[in-house]
Kinemage of the C-alpha trace (Angstrom):
@kinemage 1
@onewidth
@group {chain A} dominant
@subgroup {mainchain}
@vectorlist {calphas} color= white
{ca unk a 1} P -2.823 -25.781 -5.285
{ca unk a 2} L -3.879 -23.368 -2.122
{ca unk a 3} L -6.566 -20.942 -2.028
{ca unk a 4} L -5.536 -18.066 -3.961
{ca unk a 5} L -8.059 -15.085 -3.239
{ca unk a 6} L -8.210 -13.927 -0.250
{ca unk a 7} L -10.983 -10.577 0.841
{ca unk a 8} L -9.658 -8.498 -1.854
{ca unk a 9} L -8.098 -10.635 -4.439
{ca unk a 10} L -4.651 -11.967 -4.438
{ca unk a 11} L -1.824 -10.834 -1.985
{ca unk a 12} L 1.512 -11.614 -0.800
{ca unk a 13} L 5.143 -10.568 -0.530
{ca unk a 14} L 6.520 -9.773 -3.841
{ca unk a 15} L 8.246 -12.971 -5.650
{ca unk a 16} L 6.849 -15.150 -2.821
{ca unk a 17} L 4.056 -17.461 -3.423
{ca unk a 18} L 1.771 -16.622 -4.711
{ca unk a 19} L 2.912 -12.877 -5.870
{ca unk a 20} L 5.555 -14.357 -8.297
{ca unk a 21} L 6.096 -13.138 -11.914
{ca unk a 22} L 5.004 -17.060 -13.143
{ca unk a 23} L 2.169 -16.872 -10.698
{ca unk a 24} L 0.957 -14.098 -12.431
{ca unk a 25} L 1.258 -15.133 -16.029
{ca unk a 26} L -1.147 -18.152 -15.026
{ca unk a 27} L -3.766 -15.899 -13.044
{ca unk a 28} L -3.522 -13.889 -16.360
{ca unk a 29} L -4.105 -16.301 -18.596
{ca unk a 30} L -6.700 -18.348 -16.711
{ca unk a 31} L -8.433 -15.256 -16.206
{ca unk a 32} L -7.902 -13.916 -19.820
{ca unk a 33} L -9.704 -17.687 -20.933
{ca unk a 34} L -12.917 -17.111 -18.608
{ca unk a 35} L -13.845 -13.559 -19.967
{ca unk a 36} L -12.768 -14.196 -23.418
{ca unk a 37} L -16.112 -16.972 -24.171
{ca unk a 38} L -15.677 -16.220 -27.814
{ca unk a 39} L -13.788 -15.362 -30.533
{ca unk a 40} L -15.893 -13.436 -32.652
{ca unk a 41} L -15.176 -9.855 -31.283
{ca unk a 42} L -12.884 -8.049 -29.950
{ca unk a 43} L -12.008 -8.224 -25.696
{ca unk a 44} L -9.780 -6.367 -24.000
{ca unk a 45} L -8.924 -5.706 -20.426
{ca unk a 46} L -7.857 -2.798 -18.719
{ca unk a 47} L -4.664 -2.406 -15.704
{ca unk a 48} L -4.127 -0.148 -13.472
{ca unk a 49} L -1.225 -0.240 -10.620
{ca unk a 50} L -0.190 1.804 -8.174
{ca unk a 51} L 3.841 2.792 -7.233
{ca unk a 52} L 5.258 -0.137 -5.894
{ca unk a 53} L 8.701 -1.376 -7.947
{ca unk a 54} L 7.233 -4.638 -8.074
{ca unk a 55} L 4.298 -3.755 -10.521
{ca unk a 56} L 6.417 -2.941 -13.429
{ca unk a 57} L 7.218 -7.175 -12.846
{ca unk a 58} L 3.484 -8.272 -12.308
{ca unk a 59} L 2.259 -5.533 -15.179
{ca unk a 60} L 4.423 -7.627 -17.511
{ca unk a 61} L 3.485 -10.719 -16.685
{ca unk a 62} L -0.494 -10.380 -16.574
{ca unk a 63} L 0.050 -8.986 -19.790
{ca unk a 64} L 1.894 -11.784 -21.448
{ca unk a 65} L -0.549 -14.009 -19.963
{ca unk a 66} L -3.780 -12.285 -20.731
{ca unk a 67} L -2.572 -11.553 -24.612
{ca unk a 68} L -1.841 -15.160 -24.592
{ca unk a 69} L -5.589 -16.188 -24.365
{ca unk a 70} L -6.332 -13.463 -27.451
{ca unk a 71} L -7.502 -10.409 -24.377
{ca unk a 72} L -6.032 -6.689 -25.967
{ca unk a 73} L -4.484 -4.967 -22.938
{ca unk a 74} L -5.132 -1.161 -21.956
{ca unk a 75} L -2.381 -0.175 -19.525
{ca unk a 76} L -3.278 2.930 -17.824
{ca unk a 77} L -0.275 3.031 -15.487
{ca unk a 78} L -0.307 4.710 -11.888
{ca unk a 79} L -4.079 5.455 -11.054
{ca unk a 80} L -6.299 4.206 -8.214
{ca unk a 81} L -8.190 1.284 -7.716
{ca unk a 82} L -11.762 2.984 -8.290
{ca unk a 83} L -9.997 4.273 -11.546
{ca unk a 84} L -9.746 0.821 -12.752
{ca unk a 85} L -13.479 0.032 -11.875
{ca unk a 86} L -14.284 3.346 -13.727
{ca unk a 87} L -12.445 2.700 -16.832
{ca unk a 88} L -13.357 -0.556 -16.987
{ca unk a 89} L -16.978 -0.294 -17.651
{ca unk a 90} L -16.309 3.432 -19.199
{ca unk a 91} L -14.168 1.452 -22.068
{ca unk a 92} L -16.358 -1.448 -22.720
{ca unk a 93} L -13.635 -3.629 -20.908
{ca unk a 94} L -14.293 -7.240 -20.591
{ca unk a 95} L -12.200 -7.286 -17.301
{ca unk a 96} L -10.151 -4.451 -14.936
{ca unk a 97} L -7.197 -5.527 -13.336
{ca unk a 98} L -5.883 -3.423 -10.280
{ca unk a 99} L -1.924 -4.396 -9.200
{ca unk a 100} L -1.952 -3.529 -5.735
{ca unk a 101} L -1.564 -5.010 -1.982
{ca unk a 102} L -3.535 -1.323 -0.951
{ca unk a 103} L -2.016 -0.353 2.874
{ca unk a 104} L 0.204 -3.164 2.968
{ca unk a 105} L 4.219 -2.178 2.815
{ca unk a 106} L 6.064 -1.865 -0.473
{ca unk a 107} L 7.682 -5.107 -0.344
{ca unk a 108} L 3.780 -6.887 -0.815
{ca unk a 109} L 1.748 -6.602 -3.798
{ca unk a 110} L -1.372 -7.977 -5.187
{ca unk a 111} L -3.979 -8.319 -7.819
{ca unk a 112} L -7.535 -7.035 -7.830
{ca unk a 113} L -10.301 -7.895 -10.657
{ca unk a 114} L -13.270 -5.653 -11.435
{ca unk a 115} L -16.164 -7.367 -13.985
{ca unk a 116} L -17.085 -5.602 -17.065
{ca unk a 117} L -19.741 -3.817 -14.922
{ca unk a 118} L -16.959 -1.979 -13.132
{ca unk a 119} L -17.893 -4.367 -9.811
{ca unk a 120} L -15.361 -6.303 -8.196
{ca unk a 121} L -15.606 -10.426 -9.164
{ca unk a 122} L -17.852 -12.387 -6.938
{ca unk a 123} L -16.460 -15.733 -4.514
{ca unk a 124} L -18.045 -17.824 -7.304
{ca unk a 125} L -16.278 -16.366 -10.570
{ca unk a 126} L -13.055 -16.348 -8.495
{ca unk a 127} L -13.098 -20.015 -7.502
{ca unk a 128} L -13.599 -20.796 -11.343
{ca unk a 129} L -10.623 -18.394 -11.951
{ca unk a 130} L -8.877 -20.502 -9.428
{ca unk a 131} L -9.654 -23.523 -10.794
{ca unk a 132} L -8.420 -22.682 -14.537
{ca unk a 133} L -5.263 -21.580 -12.759
{ca unk a 134} L -4.911 -24.987 -11.517
{ca unk a 135} L -5.852 -26.784 -14.880
{ca unk a 136} L -3.550 -24.752 -17.017
{ca unk a 137} L -5.178 -23.094 -20.122
{ca unk a 138} L -4.819 -23.253 -24.132
{ca unk a 139} L -3.158 -20.608 -25.454
{ca unk a 140} L -4.310 -18.414 -28.597
{ca unk a 141} L -3.817 -19.570 -32.321
{ca unk a 142} L -1.050 -17.075 -33.456
{ca unk a 143} L -3.123 -15.413 -35.253
{ca unk a 144} L -5.260 -14.727 -32.520
{ca unk a 145} L -2.580 -13.261 -29.832
{ca unk a 146} L -3.733 -9.877 -27.860
{ca unk a 147} L -2.127 -6.409 -28.578
{ca unk a 148} L -1.190 -4.205 -25.936
{ca unk a 149} L -1.304 -0.432 -25.686
{ca unk a 150} L -0.426 2.273 -22.803
{ca unk a 151} L -3.786 4.779 -22.443
{ca unk a 152} L -1.866 8.308 -21.453
{ca unk a 153} L -4.613 9.941 -20.461
{ca unk a 154} L -6.268 7.773 -17.793
{ca unk a 155} L -5.566 10.123 -15.056
{ca unk a 156} L -7.231 12.955 -16.273
{ca unk a 157} L -10.303 10.802 -17.104
{ca unk a 158} L -10.638 9.781 -13.457
{ca unk a 159} L -10.146 13.553 -12.046
{ca unk a 160} L -12.921 14.469 -14.495
{ca unk a 161} L -15.179 11.721 -12.933
{ca unk a 162} L -14.504 12.527 -9.776
{ca unk a 163} L -15.095 16.096 -9.892
{ca unk a 164} L -18.193 15.135 -11.809
{ca unk a 165} L -19.103 14.050 -8.014
{ca unk a 166} L -18.570 17.202 -6.477
{ca unk a 167} L -21.754 19.554 -6.479
{ca unk a 168} L -22.135 21.654 -9.187
{ca unk a 169} L -21.120 25.807 -9.099
{ca unk a 170} L -19.551 24.703 -5.346
{ca unk a 171} L -15.915 25.184 -4.900
{ca unk a 172} L -13.440 25.181 -2.144
{ca unk a 173} L -12.081 28.537 -2.196
{ca unk a 174} L -10.733 29.754 0.891
{ca unk a 175} L -10.354 26.343 2.528
{ca unk a 176} L -6.693 24.719 3.512
{ca unk a 177} L -6.321 20.882 2.537
{ca unk a 178} L -3.506 18.800 3.541
{ca unk a 179} L -3.537 15.891 1.387
{ca unk a 180} L -1.422 12.790 2.197
{ca unk a 181} L -1.333 10.323 -0.986
{ca unk a 182} L 0.802 8.190 0.899
{ca unk a 183} L 3.257 7.843 -1.923
{ca unk a 184} L 0.775 6.086 -3.888
{ca unk a 185} L -1.511 5.580 -6.478
{ca unk a 186} L -3.128 9.032 -6.190
{ca unk a 187} L -0.058 11.334 -6.114
{ca unk a 188} L -0.700 13.232 -8.735
{ca unk a 189} L -4.779 12.824 -9.321
{ca unk a 190} L -5.486 13.948 -5.488
{ca unk a 191} L -3.885 17.327 -5.424
{ca unk a 192} L -4.876 18.311 -8.962
{ca unk a 193} L -8.293 17.728 -8.480
{ca unk a 194} L -8.456 19.552 -4.822
{ca unk a 195} L -6.481 22.671 -6.569
{ca unk a 196} L -8.701 22.433 -9.762
{ca unk a 197} L -11.767 22.927 -7.288
{ca unk a 198} L -10.032 25.926 -5.619
{ca unk a 199} L -8.544 24.325 -2.288
{ca unk a 200} L -5.485 25.842 -1.148
{ca unk a 201} L -3.714 22.527 -1.269
{ca unk a 202} L -0.773 21.188 0.806
{ca unk a 203} L 0.297 18.066 -0.831
{ca unk a 204} L 2.511 15.294 1.204
{ca unk a 205} L 2.960 11.622 0.608
{ca unk a 206} L 3.585 12.666 -3.427
{ca unk a 207} L 7.218 11.365 -4.221
{ca unk a 208} L 6.968 8.021 -4.822
{ca unk a 209} L 9.697 5.832 -5.633
{ca unk a 210} L 8.956 2.418 -5.280
{ca unk a 211} L 9.890 1.565 -1.942
{ca unk a 212} L 8.012 4.241 0.047
{ca unk a 213} L 4.378 3.783 -0.451
{ca unk a 214} L 2.521 3.888 2.663
{ca unk a 215} L 5.685 3.616 4.416
{ca unk a 216} L 4.801 6.442 7.674
{ca unk a 217} L 2.373 8.310 5.699
{ca unk a 218} L -1.013 7.494 4.296
{ca unk a 219} L -4.783 6.606 6.022
{ca unk a 220} L -2.329 4.068 8.331
{ca unk a 221} L 0.178 6.328 9.475
{ca unk a 222} L -1.909 9.750 9.759
{ca unk a 223} L -0.066 10.880 12.214
{ca unk a 224} L 2.411 13.277 10.238
{ca unk a 225} L -0.425 14.835 8.455
{ca unk a 226} L -2.064 15.359 11.655
{ca unk a 227} L 1.125 17.324 12.545
{ca unk a 228} L 0.846 19.195 9.230
{ca unk a 229} L -2.735 20.131 9.632
{ca unk a 230} L -1.509 21.691 12.798
{ca unk a 231} L 1.717 23.331 11.838
{ca unk a 232} L -0.261 24.736 8.539
{ca unk a 233} L -3.675 26.037 10.084
{ca unk a 234} L -5.431 23.711 7.951
{ca unk a 235} L -8.827 23.657 7.630
{ca unk a 236} L -8.400 19.535 7.447
{ca unk a 237} L -6.533 16.370 6.623
{ca unk a 238} L -7.242 14.210 3.996
{ca unk a 239} L -5.044 10.691 4.072
{ca unk a 240} L -5.844 7.884 1.423
{ca unk a 241} L -3.656 4.879 1.170
{ca unk a 242} L -1.474 3.298 -1.412
{ca unk a 243} L -4.059 2.252 -4.068
{ca unk a 244} L -6.427 5.486 -3.039
{ca unk a 245} L -9.401 3.268 -1.998
{ca unk a 246} L -10.092 4.411 1.559
{ca unk a 247} L -9.950 7.927 3.096
{ca unk a 248} L -8.781 8.555 6.540
{ca unk a 249} L -9.567 12.193 7.790
{ca unk a 250} L -8.151 14.599 10.593
{ca unk a 251} L -9.661 17.668 11.626
{ca unk a 252} L -8.247 21.016 12.368
{ca unk a 253} L -7.188 20.487 15.498
{ca unk a 254} L -5.235 17.467 14.199
{ca unk a 255} L -8.019 14.361 15.607
{ca unk a 256} L -7.689 11.572 13.516
{ca unk a 257} L -11.419 10.377 12.353
{ca unk a 258} L -12.386 7.145 10.989
{ca unk a 259} L -14.914 5.695 8.300
{ca unk a 260} L -17.364 4.964 11.121
{ca unk a 261} L -17.749 8.905 12.043
{ca unk a 262} L -17.994 9.571 8.387
{ca unk a 263} L -20.697 7.029 7.320
{ca unk a 264} L -22.305 8.447 10.097
{ca unk a 265} L -22.230 12.021 8.597
{ca unk a 266} L -23.105 10.927 5.332
{ca unk a 267} L -26.102 8.690 6.391
{ca unk a 268} L -28.131 11.513 8.336
{ca unk a 269} L -27.430 14.215 5.849
{ca unk a 270} L -28.582 11.930 3.180
{ca unk a 271} L -31.917 10.939 4.895
{ca unk a 272} L -32.511 14.275 5.419
{ca unk a 273} L -32.654 14.547 1.611
{ca unk a 274} L -34.337 11.236 1.089
{ca unk a 275} L -31.372 10.653 -0.720
{ca unk a 276} L -30.579 7.174 1.684
{ca unk a 277} L -32.025 3.903 -0.191
{ca unk a 278} L -33.915 1.611 1.274
{ca unk a 279} L -33.237 3.720 5.130
{ca unk a 280} L -29.807 1.715 5.454
{ca unk a 281} L -26.026 2.068 5.696
{ca unk a 282} L -24.461 -0.848 4.935
{ca unk a 283} L -21.036 -1.809 7.084
{ca unk a 284} L -19.028 -4.519 8.161
{ca unk a 285} L -19.082 -6.206 11.492
{ca unk a 286} L -16.196 -4.225 12.468
{ca unk a 287} L -17.898 -0.922 12.836
{ca unk a 288} L -18.430 0.289 15.960
{ca unk a 289} L -21.591 -0.334 18.102
{ca unk a 290} L -21.852 3.456 18.534
{ca unk a 291} L -22.835 3.438 14.829
{ca unk a 292} L -25.655 0.902 15.038
{ca unk a 293} L -27.200 3.309 18.317
{ca unk a 294} L -26.756 6.495 16.313
{ca unk a 295} L -28.568 5.087 13.306
{ca unk a 296} L -31.432 3.488 15.181
{ca unk a 297} L -31.864 7.249 16.923
{ca unk a 298} L -32.906 8.353 13.682
{ca unk a 299} L -34.486 5.090 12.599
{ca unk a 300} L -32.394 4.053 10.191
{ca unk a 301} L -30.554 0.334 9.998
{ca unk a 302} L -27.523 -0.949 9.744
{ca unk a 303} L -26.675 -3.885 7.513
{ca unk a 304} L -23.438 -5.531 8.605
{ca unk a 305} L -21.246 -7.832 6.356
{ca unk a 306} L -18.078 -9.615 6.534
{ca unk a 307} L -14.945 -7.645 6.470
{ca unk a 308} L -13.920 -6.865 2.849
{ca unk a 309} L -15.235 -4.052 0.763
{ca unk a 310} L -16.482 -6.396 -2.015
{ca unk a 311} L -18.722 -8.222 0.531
{ca unk a 312} L -20.327 -4.266 1.655
{ca unk a 313} L -20.556 -3.903 -2.465
{ca unk a 314} L -22.399 -7.408 -2.837
{ca unk a 315} L -25.076 -6.359 0.342
{ca unk a 316} L -25.215 -3.066 -1.271
{ca unk a 317} L -26.172 -4.294 -4.928
{ca unk a 318} L -28.619 -7.217 -3.286
{ca unk a 319} L -30.298 -4.525 -0.829
{ca unk a 320} L -30.717 -1.859 -3.370
{ca unk a 321} L -28.584 0.525 -0.965
{ca unk a 322} L -26.407 3.430 -2.279
{ca unk a 323} L -24.245 4.187 0.959
{ca unk a 324} L -21.469 1.817 2.687
{ca unk a 325} L -18.172 1.318 3.973
{ca unk a 326} L -16.066 0.174 6.458
{ca unk a 327} L -14.377 1.670 9.474
{ca unk a 328} L -10.761 1.630 8.071
{ca unk a 329} L -12.017 4.473 5.472
{ca unk a 330} L -13.443 2.274 2.334
{ca unk a 331} L -16.343 4.125 1.891
{ca unk a 332} L -18.739 3.228 -1.111
{ca unk a 333} L -21.001 5.927 -2.663
{ca unk a 334} L -23.153 3.623 -5.795
{ca unk a 335} L -24.748 6.867 -7.077
{ca unk a 336} L -20.784 7.882 -7.836
{ca unk a 337} L -18.635 4.430 -8.012
{ca unk a 338} L -18.353 0.815 -7.836
{ca unk a 339} L -15.727 0.550 -4.852
{ca unk a 340} L -14.569 2.312 -2.610
{ca unk a 341} L -12.849 5.916 -3.602
{ca unk a 342} L -11.110 7.929 -0.781
{ca unk a 343} L -10.912 10.893 -2.792
{ca unk a 344} L -14.700 11.028 -3.662
{ca unk a 345} L -15.259 10.553 -0.805
{ca unk a 346} L -12.832 13.533 0.653
{ca unk a 347} L -14.785 15.369 -1.651
{ca unk a 348} L -18.327 14.571 0.069
{ca unk a 349} L -16.779 15.882 3.521
{ca unk a 350} L -15.008 18.803 1.891
{ca unk a 351} L -18.730 19.549 0.183
{ca unk a 352} L -20.596 19.171 3.755
{ca unk a 353} L -17.689 21.663 5.232
{ca unk a 354} L -19.015 23.888 2.580
{ca unk a 355} L -22.550 23.614 2.694
{ca unk a 356} L -22.840 23.507 6.249
{ca unk a 357} L -20.450 26.073 6.926
{ca unk a 358} L -18.799 23.944 10.143
{ca unk a 359} L -15.801 22.757 10.956
{ca unk a 360} L -14.255 19.511 10.552
{ca unk a 361} L -13.762 18.724 14.373
{ca unk a 362} L -17.710 19.339 14.720
{ca unk a 363} L -18.595 17.162 11.178
{ca unk a 364} L -16.266 14.428 12.206
{ca unk a 365} L -17.911 13.613 15.951
{ca unk a 366} L -21.531 12.395 14.937
{ca unk a 367} L -21.519 10.050 17.956
{ca unk a 368} L -19.757 8.504 21.096
{ca unk a 369} L -17.990 5.297 20.601
{ca unk a 370} L -18.308 2.523 22.762
{ca unk a 371} L -15.021 1.553 23.688
{ca unk a 372} L -13.139 -0.887 21.270
{ca unk a 373} L -10.450 -3.072 21.182
{ca unk a 374} L -8.318 -4.452 18.532
{ca unk a 375} L -5.356 -7.018 18.787
{ca unk a 376} L -3.581 -9.268 16.408
{ca unk a 377} L -2.058 -12.252 16.469
{ca unk a 378} L 0.345 -13.638 13.732
{ca unk a 379} L 0.803 -17.420 13.225
{ca unk a 380} L 2.724 -19.468 10.803
{ca unk a 381} L 1.725 -21.030 7.527
{ca unk a 382} L -0.193 -24.529 8.422
{ca unk a 383} L -1.360 -23.281 11.846
{ca unk a 384} L -5.068 -23.127 12.318
{ca unk a 385} L -5.145 -21.787 16.306
{ca unk a 386} L -9.117 -20.887 15.790
{ca unk a 387} L -9.492 -24.483 16.167
{ca unk a 388} L -7.161 -25.097 19.468
{ca unk a 389} L -9.552 -26.467 22.314
{ca unk a 390} L -8.192 -24.094 24.930
{ca unk a 391} L -8.710 -21.286 22.365
{ca unk a 392} L -12.370 -22.175 21.783
{ca unk a 393} L -12.792 -22.449 25.212
{ca unk a 394} L -11.369 -18.568 26.143
{ca unk a 395} L -13.556 -17.503 23.379
{ca unk a 396} L -16.871 -18.790 24.564
{ca unk a 397} L -16.051 -17.640 27.956
{ca unk a 398} L -15.359 -13.971 26.250
{ca unk a 399} L -18.375 -14.120 24.459
{ca unk a 400} L -20.164 -15.094 27.852
{ca unk a 401} L -18.606 -12.092 29.823
{ca unk a 402} L -19.299 -9.604 26.962
{ca unk a 403} L -22.991 -10.680 26.222
{ca unk a 404} L -24.570 -7.719 28.265
{ca unk a 405} L -23.575 -4.457 27.086
{ca unk a 406} L -21.126 -5.305 24.133
{ca unk a 407} L -19.627 -8.011 21.783
{ca unk a 408} L -17.135 -10.114 20.830
{ca unk a 409} L -15.543 -10.450 17.554
{ca unk a 410} L -12.643 -13.093 16.234
{ca unk a 411} L -11.587 -13.458 12.721
{ca unk a 412} L -8.381 -14.587 10.865
{ca unk a 413} L -7.468 -11.514 8.351
{ca unk a 414} L -8.269 -12.320 4.379
{ca unk a 415} L -4.814 -10.558 3.685
{ca unk a 416} L -2.592 -11.351 6.167
{ca unk a 417} L -1.934 -14.558 8.540
{ca unk a 418} L -2.747 -12.637 11.444
{ca unk a 419} L -5.973 -13.558 14.255
{ca unk a 420} L -7.809 -10.716 14.929
{ca unk a 421} L -9.337 -10.546 18.126
{ca unk a 422} L -11.892 -7.520 18.714
{ca unk a 423} L -14.169 -6.488 21.316
{ca unk a 424} L -16.545 -3.869 22.416
{ca unk a 425} L -18.073 -3.046 25.411
{ca unk a 426} L -19.049 -0.192 27.725
{ca unk a 427} L -16.802 -1.465 30.426
{ca unk a 428} L -13.558 -0.408 29.331
{ca unk a 429} L -11.969 -2.449 31.995
{ca unk a 430} L -13.887 -5.839 31.248
{ca unk a 431} L -13.067 -5.671 27.367
{ca unk a 432} L -9.609 -4.967 28.035
{ca unk a 433} L -9.448 -8.153 30.534
{ca unk a 434} L -11.360 -10.431 27.825
{ca unk a 435} L -9.203 -9.370 24.981
{ca unk a 436} L -6.008 -10.161 26.705
{ca unk a 437} L -7.259 -13.532 28.086
{ca unk a 438} L -8.474 -14.661 24.622
{ca unk a 439} L -4.725 -13.418 22.942
{ca unk a 440} L -2.668 -15.126 25.333
{ca unk a 441} L -4.724 -17.985 24.677
{ca unk a 442} L -4.057 -17.620 21.070
{ca unk a 443} L -0.393 -17.033 21.378
{ca unk a 444} L -0.301 -20.208 23.419
{ca unk a 445} L -1.170 -22.053 20.493
{ca unk a 446} L 1.222 -20.409 17.888
{ca unk a 447} L 4.064 -20.918 20.478
């Protein structure tokens, strides 16, 4: 059996391997067997999902697999991914499951898992589950089959938890906020949270139909929200992705900021308040060199990890750090949550606007970026372009060309069949030339 788990659970096109209902049932049974190690107590799992049409199918299949091994299933309905991490822990569940392909289009779907502590599973546990999927598991006796129950107030539990991360006695009165929910999991909770805190809310991407999640909206398509901010004279725009675990911010002029600028803002602020644990920020290899220079100038460190917010969280837990994230907008604040939370991060930015009385445009520009370029090359199943001799030679030459004043990063995406070619250098012309050479070599290898 081919490897199931990527950088963030199992993901693929719905009704195509591995994202079929048959495989979801097998995965459900395997993970149920893994987490139901004894028969002496009640075992439960919470399942959330985003708004994709295929979510119903996978919810039913996973429920069947889990209950077949004796797990009791609590169905949360459409909720953000961080809500699953939160409710797994607060409801004393053995396991949390989120059905979502995050920022991917509607035809994709995925399955993410959280352990009883609310954190995503380690590579070791995922490997053990894969082995169980391959070997199969024996179902529970008829008398021990699990039950399934819908939890009607899951959204409101999450709203209260997110609001508790906002400074007490602070309100958002007078702030006009565009909130783009990507027609996804936060389409209800995000506008309501902002409204309850006093903001003048302009919602968009709040009419999911099962097929329009992330379509021309959300954190991967912020242009529409930027236009809305300018048209309505809003103070700020907050763009979430389909499962609301990442955020992209837009200032009052319609300019789009990324996770690096937000992390720089929060790291500097928390360091001033002596709240930044370990004197470091944890980010991935994709974060801009400008962020690293910004932190160094303030006596702080940048701890880099592989791409994927769970690797960020693993490093944070290992080192005792409390702030991390990704350039793409995953922001992890372990003082408040166990995984990236786009809405919670957006609230922290709004709190800083209120506290500092500064516009979003000032707060979103913390450092000058080193020129950065990212290009993707798609490849077919079974192809291994990074093992091609011409590609290896091109990469080696590119690394040499960029060694002074920049860097090169080549990797295969963990969620899509893509080779990602990323470079940074103070000389933008050289950077562009080098990336084009490497991309051409990869394209030739997959042609």
